[in-house]
C-alpha positions as CSV (number, residue, x, y, z in Angstrom):
1,M,7.0,43.6,-11.8
2,P,4.3,43.4,-14.0
3,N,2.3,46.2,-14.5
4,I,-0.6,46.9,-12.1
5,D,-3.9,48.6,-13.0
6,I,-4.0,50.7,-10.7
7,D,-7.4,53.0,-12.0
8,Y,-9.0,49.3,-12.2
9,W,-7.7,47.9,-9.0
10,N,-8.9,51.4,-7.6
11,K,-12.4,51.1,-8.8
12,K,-12.8,47.9,-7.3
13,I,-11.2,48.9,-3.9
14,L,-13.7,51.7,-3.7
15,E,-16.8,49.6,-4.6
16,L,-16.1,48.1,-1.1
17,N,-17.6,49.4,1.9
18,S,-15.5,50.4,5.0
19,D,-16.3,47.6,7.0
20,R,-15.3,45.4,4.2
21,F,-12.0,47.3,3.1
22,E,-11.0,46.8,6.6
23,Q,-11.7,43.2,6.6
24,L,-9.6,42.8,3.4
25,C,-6.5,44.7,5.2
26,Y,-7.1,41.9,8.0
27,D,-7.0,39.0,5.7
28,L,-3.4,40.4,4.2
29,V,-2.1,41.1,7.6
30,D,-3.1,37.5,8.6
31,S,-1.5,36.2,5.5
32,M,1.6,37.3,7.2
33,H,1.4,34.8,10.3
34,P,0.9,36.6,12.9
35,M,1.3,35.2,16.5
36,D,-2.0,37.4,17.3
37,I,-4.4,39.5,15.4
38,E,-7.2,41.0,16.2
39,W,-9.9,43.4,14.1
40,L,-10.8,46.2,16.1
41,K,-14.0,47.3,14.9
42,G,-16.4,50.4,14.8
43,P,-15.4,54.1,16.5
44,A,-13.5,52.9,19.5
45,D,-10.7,51.2,17.5
46,K,-8.4,54.3,18.8
47,G,-6.6,54.7,15.8
48,R,-5.7,51.0,15.4
49,D,-8.1,49.0,12.6
50,V,-6.0,45.8,13.2
51,R,-3.7,45.1,16.0
52,A,-1.2,42.0,15.4
53,K,1.7,40.9,17.1
54,F,4.8,39.1,15.6
55,L,7.8,37.0,16.6
56,I,10.9,39.1,15.1
57,P,14.1,36.8,14.7
58,Q,17.2,38.6,16.4
59,P,20.8,38.5,15.1
60,D,21.6,36.1,18.2
61,S,18.8,33.6,17.0
62,T,16.4,34.5,19.6
63,Q,12.8,36.2,18.8
64,K,11.3,39.7,19.9
65,S,7.8,40.3,20.2
66,S,6.4,43.2,18.3
67,E,3.3,45.0,18.3
68,W,1.7,46.4,14.9
69,H,-1.2,49.0,14.7
70,F,-3.0,49.1,11.4
71,E,-4.8,52.2,10.3
72,C,-6.6,50.8,7.0
73,K,-8.7,53.4,5.0
74,R,-10.0,53.5,1.7
75,Y,-9.5,57.1,-0.1
76,S,-10.7,58.4,-3.6
77,N,-8.1,61.2,-3.0
78,A,-4.4,61.5,-2.1
79,I,-4.0,61.2,1.8
80,E,-2.8,64.8,3.2
81,V,-1.3,65.5,6.7
82,A,-5.1,66.2,8.0
83,D,-5.9,63.0,7.3
84,L,-3.3,61.3,9.6
85,N,-3.0,63.8,12.4
86,S,-5.4,61.9,14.6
87,K,-3.8,58.6,13.7
88,I,-0.4,59.9,15.0
89,A,-2.1,61.1,18.1
90,W,-3.6,57.9,19.0
91,A,-0.4,55.7,17.8
92,D,1.4,58.4,20.6
93,A,-0.8,57.0,23.1
94,N,-1.0,53.6,22.2
95,K,2.6,53.2,21.9
96,P,2.8,50.3,19.3
97,D,6.2,49.1,17.8
98,V,5.2,49.6,14.0
99,L,2.5,51.8,13.0
100,V,1.4,51.0,9.4
101,I,-0.9,53.7,7.2
102,V,-2.5,51.1,4.8
103,S,-4.7,52.9,2.0
104,N,-5.3,52.3,-1.6
105,A,-4.5,55.8,-2.1
106,N,-1.4,57.7,-2.8
107,I,0.4,59.6,0.1
108,S,1.0,62.9,-1.4
109,N,4.3,64.1,-1.3
110,H,4.0,66.9,1.5
111,T,2.3,63.9,3.7
112,R,4.9,61.6,2.9
113,G,7.7,64.3,3.6
114,W,5.9,65.1,7.1
115,L,5.8,61.4,8.2
116,D,9.2,60.7,7.6
117,T,10.3,63.8,9.4
118,I,8.5,63.0,12.4
119,A,9.4,59.5,12.4
120,K,12.8,60.5,13.4
121,D,11.2,61.8,17.0
122,K,8.9,58.8,17.5
123,P,9.6,55.3,19.3
124,Y,7.9,53.5,16.9
125,D,8.3,53.1,13.3
126,I,5.9,54.1,10.6
127,H,5.2,52.1,7.4
128,K,3.2,53.3,4.5
129,W,1.3,50.9,2.6
130,D,-0.2,52.9,0.3
131,D,-0.9,53.0,-3.4
132,I,1.3,50.8,-5.6
133,E,2.7,49.2,-2.3
134,F,-0.9,48.5,-1.0
135,F,-1.7,46.6,-4.5
136,K,1.6,44.7,-5.0
137,R,0.4,42.8,-1.5
138,L,-3.2,42.3,-2.5
139,L,-2.1,40.7,-5.9
140,N,0.6,38.7,-4.0
141,Q,-2.7,36.9,-2.3
142,P,-4.5,35.3,-5.1
143,S,-7.2,33.6,-2.5
144,I,-7.8,36.9,-1.3
145,I,-8.4,38.5,-4.9
146,E,-10.7,35.8,-5.4
147,G,-12.6,36.2,-2.2
148,Y,-13.2,39.9,-2.5
149,F,-13.3,40.3,-6.3
150,P,-15.4,37.6,-7.7
151,E,-15.6,39.2,-11.1
152,S,-12.0,40.1,-11.4
153,S,-10.6,38.0,-13.9
154,M,-7.4,39.4,-13.8
155,P,-4.4,37.0,-13.7
156,T,-4.0,36.8,-9.8
157,Q,-0.5,36.1,-10.0
158,T,2.2,37.3,-7.4
159,S,3.0,41.1,-7.8
160,E,6.5,40.3,-8.7
161,E,8.7,37.9,-9.6
162,I,11.7,37.2,-6.9
163,K,14.4,39.0,-9.0
164,P,17.5,37.6,-9.2
165,K,19.1,40.8,-9.9
166,N,19.1,42.7,-7.2
167,V,18.3,40.7,-3.8
168,S,16.2,43.8,-2.4
169,N,13.5,43.1,-4.4
170,I,12.5,39.5,-2.7
171,T,9.2,40.9,-1.2
172,I,9.9,38.0,1.9
173,T,11.9,37.8,5.0
174,V,15.0,36.0,5.0
175,P,17.7,35.6,7.4
176,P,20.4,37.6,6.8
177,E,23.3,34.4,6.6
178,I,20.9,33.2,3.8
179,I,20.9,36.5,1.5
180,T,24.5,36.6,1.8
181,E,24.9,33.2,0.2
182,L,22.2,33.9,-2.0
183,E,23.9,36.9,-3.7
184,E,26.8,35.0,-4.1
185,T,25.1,32.1,-5.9
186,I,23.1,34.9,-7.9
187,K,26.3,36.5,-9.3
188,N,27.4,32.9,-10.8
189,I,23.7,32.3,-12.2
190,S,24.0,33.4,-16.3
191,G,22.5,32.2,-19.2
192,L,19.0,31.5,-17.5
193,S,15.6,33.4,-18.4
194,E,14.3,35.5,-15.5
195,K,11.7,32.8,-14.9
196,E,14.3,29.8,-14.6
197,K,16.5,32.5,-12.4
198,S,13.9,32.6,-10.1
199,E,13.1,29.0,-9.6
200,K,16.7,28.7,-9.1
201,I,16.5,31.0,-6.2
202,I,13.4,29.0,-4.5
203,E,15.4,25.8,-5.0
204,I,18.1,27.0,-3.2
205,L,15.8,28.6,-0.4
206,T,13.8,25.7,-0.2
207,E,17.2,23.6,0.8
208,K,18.2,26.2,3.4
209,L,14.7,26.7,5.0
210,K,15.2,23.1,6.4
211,S,18.0,24.7,8.7
212,P,16.2,24.3,12.4
213,K,17.4,27.7,13.2
214,I,15.1,29.7,11.4
215,D,11.5,30.2,13.1
216,S,8.6,28.6,11.8
217,R,6.5,31.4,11.0
218,V,9.6,32.8,8.8
219,K,9.7,29.4,6.8
220,S,5.7,29.2,6.7
221,L,5.6,32.6,5.1
222,I,8.1,32.0,2.5
223,Y,6.9,28.6,1.6
224,E,3.7,30.2,1.2
225,Q,4.9,33.0,-1.1
226,F,6.4,30.1,-3.2
227,G,3.5,28.3,-3.5
228,N,1.6,31.6,-4.9
229,Y,4.5,32.2,-7.2
230,F,3.7,28.7,-8.5
231,Y,-0.3,29.0,-8.2
232,S,0.4,32.1,-10.7
233,Q,2.3,29.7,-13.1
234,K,-0.8,27.7,-12.9
235,R,1.5,24.8,-11.7
236,Y,-1.2,23.5,-9.1
237,D,0.9,20.6,-8.3
238,V,3.9,22.4,-7.1
239,S,2.1,25.2,-5.4
240,F,0.3,22.3,-3.7
241,K,3.6,21.1,-2.1
242,Y,5.0,24.3,-1.3
243,V,1.7,25.2,0.6
244,E,1.8,21.7,2.4
245,L,5.3,22.6,3.8
246,A,3.7,26.0,4.8
247,L,1.5,24.0,6.9
248,K,3.7,22.1,8.5
249,E,5.3,25.4,10.1
250,S,1.8,26.8,10.3
251,P,-1.1,24.1,10.8
252,N,-3.9,26.5,12.0
253,S,-3.1,29.4,9.5
254,R,-6.4,30.2,7.9
255,I,-5.2,32.0,4.7
256,V,-2.4,29.1,4.1
257,L,-5.3,26.6,4.6
258,T,-7.7,28.8,2.3
259,N,-4.6,28.7,-0.6
260,E,-4.5,25.0,-0.1
261,A,-8.2,24.5,-0.9
262,N,-7.9,27.0,-3.8
263,I,-5.6,24.7,-4.9
264,L,-7.5,21.4,-4.4
265,I,-10.4,22.7,-6.6
266,K,-8.1,23.8,-9.3
267,L,-7.2,20.0,-9.3
268,K,-10.9,19.4,-9.2
269,K,-10.2,17.8,-6.0
270,Y,-13.4,19.0,-4.5
271,K,-14.2,16.2,-1.5
272,N,-10.8,17.2,-0.6
273,A,-10.8,20.8,-0.6
274,I,-14.4,20.6,1.4
275,T,-12.2,18.9,4.1
276,V,-9.9,21.7,4.1
277,L,-12.5,24.1,4.2
278,Q,-14.2,22.6,7.1
279,E,-11.0,23.2,9.2
280,V,-11.0,27.1,8.1
281,K,-14.5,27.1,9.2
282,N,-13.6,25.5,12.1
283,I,-11.3,28.8,13.0
284,D,-13.7,31.3,12.2
285,D,-17.4,30.3,10.8
286,H,-17.9,33.9,9.7
287,D,-15.2,33.7,7.1
288,D,-16.9,34.8,3.7
289,N,-14.1,33.5,1.5
290,C,-14.1,30.0,3.1
291,L,-18.2,30.0,2.7
292,N,-18.3,30.8,-0.8
293,L,-15.6,28.1,-1.6
294,L,-17.3,25.5,0.4
295,G,-20.7,26.0,-1.2
296,Y,-19.2,25.9,-4.7
297,C,-17.3,22.7,-3.5
298,Y,-20.5,21.1,-2.8
299,N,-22.5,22.2,-5.6
300,Q,-19.5,20.5,-8.0
301,I,-20.0,17.0,-6.5
302,G,-23.5,17.5,-6.8
303,K,-24.7,17.9,-3.1
304,K,-26.8,21.1,-3.8
305,K,-28.9,21.2,-1.1
306,Q,-25.5,21.4,1.4
307,A,-24.3,24.3,-1.3
308,M,-27.4,26.2,-1.1
309,N,-27.6,26.0,3.0
310,I,-23.8,27.0,3.0
311,W,-24.8,30.3,1.0
312,E,-27.6,31.1,3.0
313,E,-25.4,30.9,6.5
314,A,-23.0,33.3,4.3
315,I,-25.6,35.7,3.3
316,S,-26.9,35.8,7.0
317,N,-23.8,36.4,8.2
318,N,-23.0,39.0,6.0
319,P,-26.0,40.4,3.9
320,E,-23.3,41.9,1.8
321,N,-21.7,39.0,0.5
322,I,-22.0,39.5,-3.1
323,L,-20.5,36.4,-4.5
324,A,-22.7,34.2,-2.2
325,R,-25.8,35.9,-3.4
326,D,-24.9,35.3,-6.9
327,N,-23.8,31.8,-6.5
328,L,-27.5,31.1,-4.5
329,G,-29.2,32.9,-7.8
330,S,-27.0,31.0,-10.0
331,M,-28.1,27.6,-8.5
332,Y,-31.6,28.5,-8.6
333,R,-31.1,29.5,-12.1
334,D,-29.5,26.1,-12.9
335,E,-32.9,24.4,-10.9
336,T,-35.0,26.8,-13.6
337,E,-36.5,28.4,-10.3
338,Y,-36.2,31.6,-12.4
339,E,-38.5,33.8,-10.4
340,L,-36.4,32.9,-7.6
341,A,-33.0,33.5,-9.2
342,N,-34.3,37.0,-10.1
343,K,-35.3,38.0,-6.9
344,I,-32.2,37.3,-5.2
345,F,-30.6,39.3,-8.0
346,Q,-32.6,42.5,-7.8
347,E,-31.8,42.2,-3.9
348,T,-28.4,42.1,-4.4
349,L,-28.3,45.1,-6.9
350,K,-30.1,47.5,-4.2
351,L,-27.3,46.4,-2.0
352,K,-24.7,47.4,-4.4
353,K,-26.1,48.8,-7.8
354,N,-22.8,48.3,-9.9
355,S,-22.4,44.8,-9.5
356,A,-20.6,43.7,-12.6
357,S,-20.7,39.9,-11.3
358,T,-24.6,40.3,-10.6
359,K,-25.3,42.1,-13.8
360,N,-23.4,39.1,-15.8
361,Q,-25.8,36.5,-13.7
362,I,-28.8,38.5,-14.6
363,A,-27.4,38.6,-18.1
364,R,-27.1,34.8,-18.0
365,L,-30.5,34.3,-16.8
366,L,-31.9,36.3,-19.6
367,I,-30.0,33.9,-22.0
368,D,-31.8,31.2,-20.3
369,L,-35.0,32.7,-20.8
370,E,-34.3,33.4,-24.6
371,A,-33.7,37.2,-24.2
372,H,-30.6,37.1,-26.1
373,E,-30.7,40.6,-27.5
374,D,-31.5,42.0,-23.7
375,A,-28.6,40.1,-22.2
376,I,-26.4,41.4,-24.9
377,V,-27.2,45.0,-24.0
378,I,-26.4,44.4,-20.1
379,L,-23.1,42.3,-21.0
380,K,-21.9,45.2,-23.5
381,D,-22.2,47.4,-20.4
382,V,-20.7,45.5,-17.6
383,L,-17.8,45.2,-20.1
384,K,-17.5,48.7,-20.5
385,E,-16.1,48.9,-16.9
386,N,-14.4,45.7,-16.9
387,P,-13.2,44.9,-20.0
388,K,-10.8,42.0,-18.8
389,Y,-13.8,40.0,-17.3
390,S,-13.7,36.7,-19.1
391,D,-17.2,35.6,-17.9
392,A,-18.9,38.3,-19.1
393,F,-17.1,37.8,-22.2
394,N,-18.6,34.1,-22.6
395,N,-21.5,35.1,-21.7
396,L,-21.8,37.4,-24.4
397,G,-20.2,35.1,-26.9
398,L,-23.5,32.4,-25.9
399,A,-26.0,35.5,-26.4
400,Y,-24.6,36.0,-29.9
401,E,-24.4,32.6,-30.7
402,R,-27.9,31.8,-29.7
403,A,-29.2,35.1,-30.7
404,H,-29.6,34.9,-34.8
405,T,-32.6,34.6,-36.0
406,N,-32.0,33.6,-39.4
407,E,-29.6,32.4,-42.1
408,A,-29.2,36.1,-43.3
409,N,-27.6,37.3,-39.7
410,K,-26.3,34.0,-38.6
411,K,-23.0,34.4,-39.6
412,E,-22.6,37.8,-38.3
413,Y,-23.8,36.7,-34.9
414,L,-21.7,34.0,-34.7
415,N,-18.6,35.7,-35.9
416,E,-19.2,38.1,-32.9
417,A,-19.4,35.1,-30.7
418,I,-16.0,33.6,-32.1
419,I,-14.5,37.4,-31.0
420,C,-15.9,37.2,-27.8
421,F,-14.9,33.3,-26.9
422,K,-11.1,34.0,-28.4
423,K,-11.2,37.1,-25.6
424,V,-12.2,34.5,-22.9
425,T,-9.2,32.4,-23.9
426,E,-7.1,35.4,-24.3
427,Y,-7.6,36.6,-20.8
428,D,-7.8,33.0,-19.2
429,S,-6.0,30.3,-21.4
430,N,-7.5,27.5,-18.9
431,N,-10.7,28.7,-19.0
432,V,-12.4,25.4,-20.3
433,F,-15.7,27.1,-21.2
434,G,-14.0,29.7,-23.7
435,W,-12.3,26.9,-25.6
436,T,-15.3,24.4,-25.7
437,N,-17.8,27.6,-26.8
438,L,-15.0,28.2,-29.5
439,A,-15.1,25.0,-30.9
440,T,-18.5,24.4,-31.1
441,T,-19.0,28.1,-32.7
442,L,-16.1,27.4,-35.0
443,T,-18.1,24.2,-36.1
444,R,-21.2,25.7,-36.6
445,L,-19.4,28.1,-39.2
446,D,-18.3,25.1,-40.9
447,K,-14.5,25.5,-40.0
448,I,-14.6,22.0,-38.3
449,S,-10.8,21.1,-39.2
450,E,-9.9,24.5,-36.7
451,A,-12.6,23.2,-34.0
452,K,-10.8,19.8,-33.7
453,E,-7.4,21.0,-33.6
454,I,-8.2,23.2,-30.4
455,L,-10.0,20.0,-28.7
456,E,-7.3,17.9,-29.4
457,K,-4.9,19.9,-27.8
458,M,-7.3,20.4,-24.8
459,K,-8.0,16.8,-24.6
460,D,-4.5,16.3,-23.3
461,D,-4.8,18.8,-20.5
462,F,-8.4,18.6,-19.5
463,S,-9.3,14.9,-20.2
464,N,-11.3,15.1,-17.1
465,E,-13.7,17.8,-18.5
466,Y,-16.7,16.4,-19.4
467,R,-17.1,19.8,-21.6
468,I,-14.5,19.0,-24.0
469,W,-15.6,15.6,-24.5
470,Q,-19.2,17.2,-25.0
471,A,-17.8,19.5,-27.5
472,L,-15.8,17.2,-29.5
473,A,-19.2,15.1,-30.0
474,F,-20.2,18.2,-31.6
475,V,-17.4,18.4,-34.0
476,Q,-17.2,15.0,-34.8
477,Q,-21.0,14.6,-35.3
478,A,-20.5,17.4,-37.8
479,E,-17.9,16.1,-39.7
480,G,-19.6,12.3,-39.8
481,N,-18.2,10.2,-37.5
482,T,-21.3,9.1,-35.9
483,K,-19.3,6.4,-34.1
484,E,-16.5,8.3,-32.3
485,A,-19.4,11.2,-31.5
486,L,-21.4,8.7,-29.7
487,K,-18.0,7.7,-27.8
488,S,-17.4,10.9,-26.7
489,I,-21.1,12.0,-25.7
490,D,-21.2,8.9,-23.7
491,R,-17.9,9.7,-21.9
492,A,-18.9,13.3,-21.6
493,I,-22.5,12.1,-19.7
494,S,-20.5,9.6,-17.6
495,M,-18.0,12.0,-16.4
496,N,-20.7,14.7,-15.5
497,T,-21.3,15.0,-11.3
498,S,-24.1,17.7,-12.3
499,K,-27.3,16.7,-13.6
500,E,-28.1,20.3,-15.1
501,N,-25.2,20.4,-17.1
502,S,-26.2,16.6,-18.5
503,V,-29.3,18.6,-20.6
504,M,-26.8,19.6,-23.4
505,S,-25.0,16.3,-23.1
506,F,-28.4,14.4,-23.9
507,N,-29.9,16.6,-26.4
508,I,-26.7,16.2,-28.2
509,K,-26.8,12.5,-28.1
510,A,-30.5,12.6,-28.9
511,K,-29.5,15.1,-32.4
512,I,-26.7,12.3,-33.3
513,C,-29.0,9.4,-32.9
514,L,-32.0,11.2,-35.0
515,D,-29.2,11.7,-37.7
516,K,-28.7,7.8,-37.8
517,N,-32.4,7.1,-37.4
518,M,-32.0,5.6,-33.8
519,L,-35.4,6.9,-32.6
520,G,-35.3,4.4,-29.5
521,M,-32.3,5.8,-28.2
522,A,-32.8,9.5,-29.3
523,E,-36.5,9.0,-27.6
524,K,-34.6,7.9,-24.4
525,C,-32.1,10.8,-24.3
526,I,-34.9,13.2,-24.7
527,S,-36.9,11.9,-22.3
528,E,-33.9,12.0,-19.5
529,A,-32.7,15.7,-20.6
530,L,-36.5,16.5,-19.9
531,K,-36.5,14.4,-16.7
532,I,-34.1,17.2,-15.3
533,K,-35.3,20.3,-17.1
534,S,-39.0,20.3,-18.3
535,D,-38.6,23.6,-19.8
536,S,-35.5,22.5,-22.0
537,I,-37.1,24.2,-25.5
538,T,-34.4,22.3,-27.4
539,A,-35.5,18.6,-26.1
540,L,-39.1,19.5,-26.9
541,E,-38.5,20.2,-30.2
542,L,-36.7,16.9,-30.6
543,K,-39.5,15.5,-29.6
544,I,-41.4,16.7,-32.3
545,K,-39.2,14.9,-35.0
546,I,-39.6,11.6,-33.0
547,K,-43.5,12.2,-32.3
548,P,-44.9,14.7,-34.8
549,I,-48.2,13.2,-33.8
550,Y,-47.9,15.4,-30.4
551,K,-46.5,18.0,-32.8
552,K,-49.5,20.1,-31.6
553,N,-49.4,19.8,-28.0
554,I,-45.8,20.0,-27.6
555,T,-45.7,23.3,-30.0
556,E,-48.7,24.9,-27.4
557,K,-46.2,23.6,-24.6
558,I,-43.0,25.2,-26.0
559,Q,-45.4,28.9,-26.6
560,E,-46.4,28.8,-22.8
561,I,-42.8,28.2,-21.7
562,L,-41.7,31.3,-23.7
563,N,-44.6,33.3,-22.7
564,N,-43.6,32.2,-19.1
565,F,-40.1,33.6,-20.2
566,E,-41.5,36.8,-21.5
567,A,-43.3,37.7,-18.4
568,I,-40.2,36.9,-16.2
569,R,-37.9,38.8,-18.8
570,Q,-40.0,42.0,-18.4
571,D,-40.1,41.8,-14.5
572,I,-36.2,41.6,-14.8
573,L,-35.8,44.5,-16.9
574,S,-38.6,46.8,-14.9
575,Q,-36.9,46.1,-11.5
576,M,-33.6,47.1,-13.4
577,L,-34.7,50.2,-14.4
578,D,-36.3,50.7,-11.0
579,S,-32.8,50.2,-9.3
């Protein structure tokens, strides 16, 4: 099992309020594919925050219904006997088949011993999902991680590989006859890496699961975990295959459908993901994760109004849906509605004062407002608490890249930016933002061959990413290859589904054309950029080069924009101090 940073994840759990934590536990239980599940909210829960029924396969191939009660509480200290006395009393009255104590905190040794002692005389089993056991289960569900902890860039991999050396370490329910055969097979496996052994076991189990004797819910659960394993390996096509198999067995599973949508998003099949997420919404129209992803997909295909409506619906359902708030604010920022964006972010900070994702969004807003030094201060603070937050490192790199004021400090700031972008790619090797920003910053330092090598490698794996071609055009222009640069930037423009993201492409093309005295084409590109973003200072500065006669008017307009930026910046900083 990879090391689990308990302190990091405890901090994240303690940032959730009690209802949100119970909702997370509900989703964890739902991922086990119960035949029935209910979240019992409020003080009348009678010692059972979540109630679920499972069909348990019996040795004679029949099935038995089993009722499980889950008592879900987040604690900052170890769990003592006094914390559980009332829970046990309620279990005695409710008579479940299984009582599960679910918590982020550790059950103290004394309490654990007490539970083991009293369990012998109880008509129900007592299971303990505390501390590491809880986090193992959480980390085994990437869609849940992404839904509840948007600022977390830690790998959403399965909590442990299926280990061939000891079958008891397999964290799924497999019929005994298959386990017996599997043990024999494992004895004969040699000369394979741990990863190869794990995938060999998956291959064997996949074949065995075709047996009609195995309950469909068991099959679905196993297929889903195989899908999670390959998702963690970033092998999304294989992961999709197993999720499809899981859905054949449990076609209405909200968690599996959400996993399928997540994979489709990774594969950039946004329209397909929207279709799947609409199914999830039909099952539960208050599912935060579903609404967040649905808005994201609409945004990616350029349907801004639909995205905005979805996120507003999500916030109406749950005012503490931080990710929906951040996404909505980010969209306003893209639309240059900076004051509206700031209003949403500040409202979010009132709900969750230390929201790392919201502070990261505010820093990104400050970068757009040319307040780079302020952004650097905020992002450094965010990264102290979240040292592996790749998006914050990416924004910090952008702030450093744009913050230099003269040639004297240019090299120092660009080198700081490179350090940040390398952190991004270290924590998330598939982060296209990190790689392309790294390449363009290296180019600014005249490290063109190093930049080009990065992009040539990325081009093979991410040929459908406009940012790769945009960055490649920047590098090709720097090395004097105008013809290839124009081809690359035209490809980037044609691939871009978002008008806001096209501004930089048009500005890059305008610079390329200006360098070759292609003034007509340059003017056309600048016009397109300003049509999308009227306050693009880069485009306005380029316009001065083409139409020097308008220099005075354009310079005054730039100053007016900067004055407006400064007023919003002061408002942002004063509100942050107040909060």
